[in-house]
C-alpha positions as CSV (number, residue, x, y, z in Angstrom):
1,M,-10.5,24.4,6.7
2,S,-9.9,22.0,9.6
3,I,-6.6,20.1,10.1
4,S,-8.4,16.8,9.1
5,D,-9.6,18.4,5.9
6,F,-6.2,19.7,5.1
7,I,-4.6,16.2,5.7
8,A,-7.3,14.6,3.6
9,D,-6.7,17.0,0.7
10,L,-2.9,16.6,0.9
11,Y,-3.4,12.8,1.0
12,Y,-5.5,12.7,-2.2
13,L,-3.1,15.1,-3.9
14,L,-0.1,13.0,-3.1
15,L,-1.9,9.8,-4.1
16,I,-2.7,11.2,-7.5
17,L,0.7,12.7,-8.0
18,T,2.5,9.5,-6.9
19,T,0.4,7.4,-9.2
20,I,1.2,9.7,-12.2
21,V,5.0,9.8,-11.4
22,F,5.2,6.0,-10.9
23,S,3.2,5.4,-14.1
24,V,5.6,7.6,-16.0
25,S,8.6,5.9,-14.3
26,T,7.2,2.5,-15.5
27,V,6.8,3.7,-19.0
28,Y,10.4,5.1,-19.0
29,G,11.9,1.7,-18.0
30,A,11.4,1.2,-14.2
31,R,9.8,-2.2,-14.7
32,K,10.3,-3.0,-11.0
33,F,8.0,-0.2,-10.2
34,L,5.1,-1.9,-12.0
35,P,3.6,-3.7,-8.9
36,I,3.7,-0.4,-6.9
37,T,2.1,1.4,-9.8
38,I,-0.7,-1.1,-10.0
39,C,-1.3,-0.8,-6.2
40,L,-1.4,3.0,-6.5
41,I,-4.0,2.8,-9.4
42,I,-6.1,0.4,-7.5
43,G,-5.8,2.7,-4.4
44,C,-7.2,5.6,-6.5
45,L,-10.1,3.4,-7.7
46,C,-10.8,2.3,-4.1
47,E,-10.8,5.9,-2.9
48,F,-13.2,6.8,-5.7
49,F,-15.6,4.0,-4.9
50,T,-15.4,4.8,-1.2
51,F,-16.4,8.4,-2.1
52,L,-19.3,7.2,-4.2
53,I,-20.5,4.9,-1.3
54,R,-20.1,7.7,1.3
55,E,-22.1,10.1,-0.9
56,H,-24.9,7.5,-1.4
57,H,-24.3,7.4,-5.2
58,I,-23.9,3.6,-5.0
59,L,-24.9,1.0,-2.4
60,I,-23.5,-2.5,-1.7
61,M,-26.4,-4.9,-1.4
62,G,-28.6,-2.0,-0.4
63,E,-26.3,-0.7,2.4
64,Q,-23.8,2.1,2.7
65,N,-20.8,-0.2,3.4
66,N,-17.3,-0.2,1.8
67,A,-16.1,-3.5,3.4
68,I,-15.6,-5.0,-0.1
69,V,-13.5,-2.1,-1.1
70,G,-11.3,-2.8,2.0
71,H,-11.0,-6.4,1.0
72,V,-9.9,-5.5,-2.5
73,Y,-7.3,-3.0,-1.3
74,K,-5.9,-5.4,1.3
75,W,-5.3,-8.2,-1.2
76,T,-4.0,-5.7,-3.8
77,S,-1.5,-4.3,-1.3
78,F,-0.4,-7.7,-0.2
79,L,0.1,-9.1,-3.8
80,T,1.8,-6.0,-5.2
81,F,4.0,-5.1,-2.3
82,G,4.9,-8.8,-1.9
83,F,5.8,-9.2,-5.5
84,F,7.9,-6.0,-5.5
85,L,9.8,-7.2,-2.4
86,Y,10.3,-10.6,-4.0
87,S,11.4,-9.2,-7.4
88,V,14.1,-7.0,-6.0
89,Q,15.8,-9.8,-4.1
90,K,19.1,-11.2,-5.6
91,S,19.5,-14.1,-3.2
92,K,17.7,-17.3,-4.2
93,A,17.5,-18.3,-0.5
94,V,15.7,-15.1,0.4
95,K,13.3,-15.4,-2.6
96,R,12.5,-19.0,-1.4
97,L,11.9,-17.7,2.1
98,F,9.5,-15.0,0.7
99,V,7.6,-17.6,-1.3
100,Y,7.0,-19.7,1.9
101,L,6.1,-16.6,3.9
102,F,3.6,-15.1,1.5
103,S,2.1,-18.5,0.8
104,I,1.4,-19.1,4.5
105,C,0.0,-15.5,4.9
106,A,-2.2,-15.9,1.9
107,F,-3.5,-19.3,3.1
108,I,-4.4,-17.7,6.5
109,G,-6.0,-14.8,4.7
110,V,-8.1,-17.0,2.5
111,C,-9.2,-19.1,5.5
112,S,-10.3,-16.0,7.4
113,Q,-12.3,-14.8,4.3
114,L,-14.1,-18.2,4.1
115,M,-15.3,-17.7,7.6
116,I,-17.1,-14.4,6.8
117,K,-20.8,-14.9,6.5
118,Q,-21.5,-11.6,4.8
119,Y,-18.4,-11.1,2.6
120,F,-19.5,-7.9,0.9
121,L,-20.7,-6.2,4.2
122,Q,-18.3,-7.4,6.9
123,N,-14.8,-6.1,7.7
124,D,-12.2,-8.8,8.5
125,P,-9.4,-7.8,10.9
126,W,-7.7,-11.2,10.5
127,L,-7.2,-10.5,6.8
128,A,-5.1,-7.4,7.5
129,F,-3.3,-9.2,10.3
130,S,-2.3,-12.2,8.1
131,L,-1.5,-10.3,4.9
132,M,0.2,-7.2,6.3
133,S,2.2,-9.2,8.8
134,G,3.8,-11.0,5.8
135,V,4.6,-7.7,4.1
136,I,6.0,-6.2,7.3
137,I,8.3,-9.2,7.8
138,A,9.5,-9.2,4.2
139,S,10.1,-5.5,4.1
140,M,12.1,-5.7,7.4
141,I,14.3,-8.5,5.9
142,Y,14.9,-6.5,2.8
143,Y,15.6,-3.3,4.8
144,I,18.2,-5.2,6.8
145,K,19.8,-6.2,3.6
146,L,19.8,-2.6,2.4
147,L,21.8,-1.6,5.4
148,K,24.6,-3.9,4.1
149,D,24.3,-3.3,0.4
150,T,24.7,-0.2,-1.7
151,E,21.9,-0.9,-4.2
152,G,18.2,-1.2,-3.7
153,Y,15.1,0.9,-3.0
154,P,15.4,2.1,0.7
155,Y,12.8,4.9,0.4
156,I,10.1,2.7,-1.2
157,T,10.8,-0.1,1.3
158,T,10.5,2.4,4.2
159,G,7.1,3.6,2.8
160,I,5.8,0.0,2.5
161,F,7.0,-0.8,6.0
162,L,5.3,2.2,7.5
163,V,1.9,1.9,5.7
164,S,1.7,-1.9,6.3
165,G,2.0,-1.4,10.0
166,S,-0.5,1.5,10.0
167,F,-2.9,-0.5,7.8
168,L,-2.7,-3.5,10.1
169,I,-3.5,-1.5,13.2
170,S,-6.3,0.5,11.5
171,S,-8.0,-2.6,10.1
172,A,-7.7,-4.5,13.4
173,V,-9.6,-1.8,15.3
174,N,-12.2,-1.0,12.6
175,G,-14.9,-2.9,14.5
176,T,-14.4,-0.8,17.6
177,Y,-15.4,2.4,15.8
178,V,-19.1,1.5,15.4
179,D,-21.4,4.2,16.7
180,V,-18.5,6.4,17.9
181,D,-18.5,10.2,17.6
182,L,-17.5,11.3,14.0
183,E,-14.8,13.6,15.5
184,V,-13.0,10.5,16.8
185,W,-13.4,8.7,13.5
186,F,-12.0,11.6,11.5
187,F,-9.1,11.9,14.0
188,R,-8.2,8.3,13.4
189,E,-8.5,8.7,9.6
190,S,-6.2,11.7,9.8
191,I,-3.6,9.7,11.6
192,N,-3.8,7.0,9.0
193,R,-3.5,9.5,6.2
194,V,-0.4,11.1,7.7
195,V,1.3,7.7,7.5
196,L,0.1,7.3,3.9
197,I,1.4,10.8,3.1
198,I,4.8,9.8,4.4
199,M,4.7,6.7,2.2
200,Y,3.9,8.7,-0.9
201,V,6.7,11.1,-0.2
202,M,9.1,8.1,0.2
203,F,7.7,6.7,-3.1
204,L,8.3,10.0,-4.8
205,L,11.9,10.1,-3.5
206,G,12.4,6.6,-4.9
207,A,11.1,7.7,-8.3
208,Y,13.3,10.8,-8.2
209,L,16.4,8.7,-7.6
210,F,15.4,6.5,-10.6
211,F,15.1,9.4,-12.9
212,K,18.4,10.9,-11.6
213,K,20.1,7.6,-12.2
214,E,18.7,7.4,-15.7
215,D,19.9,10.9,-16.5
216,S,23.4,10.1,-15.3
217,F,23.5,7.0,-17.5
218,K,22.4,9.1,-20.5
219,L,25.1,11.7,-19.7
220,Q,27.8,8.9,-19.6
221,R,26.7,7.6,-23.0
222,I,26.8,11.1,-24.5
223,Q,30.3,11.6,-23.1
224,Q,31.5,8.3,-24.5
């Protein structure tokens, strides 16, 4: 097994594991995890459809092209990560700032999509640039607040920050990988998956802290 195959297997394993853990966390009362859980579920579906396209089981308008899957995942990541970062804010001023920020980024993203002639077959680097930039800025603002406060979700925010930056760069250079050697393409995919693996580990740490906190609350109730 090559290193790229090992990274890919570890990535898929952590994606499924993180999706299961976050789904259970949401059922057990972690309502703020719901947007992340939705993103993970959509991520699993996108990977599944990418596999079907890659193996020629389904074609998009007669072509082996997963551009539409990329569009769906970009918008899902933007909406779910953005809503999570918005929902955990306590300051009304910061919430208002996030509404303006995400509205501007969404407007730019929609405009870039309208300029695509073949929406189902063409990747759009401007979409990732506009949407993920908003998520990066919002997660940076929240992370700075976490350095001052004692409550929040630092691990989840770190994961969002890392993967948003990686996703932005990956999508921006997608067009330059046409007709390149497969070894180069697999190397790039492996680098992207390493960042995603780190994000899933951060998400799992965030879920672990939630369950640990819930257990301590239950213990306090029993003692009382």
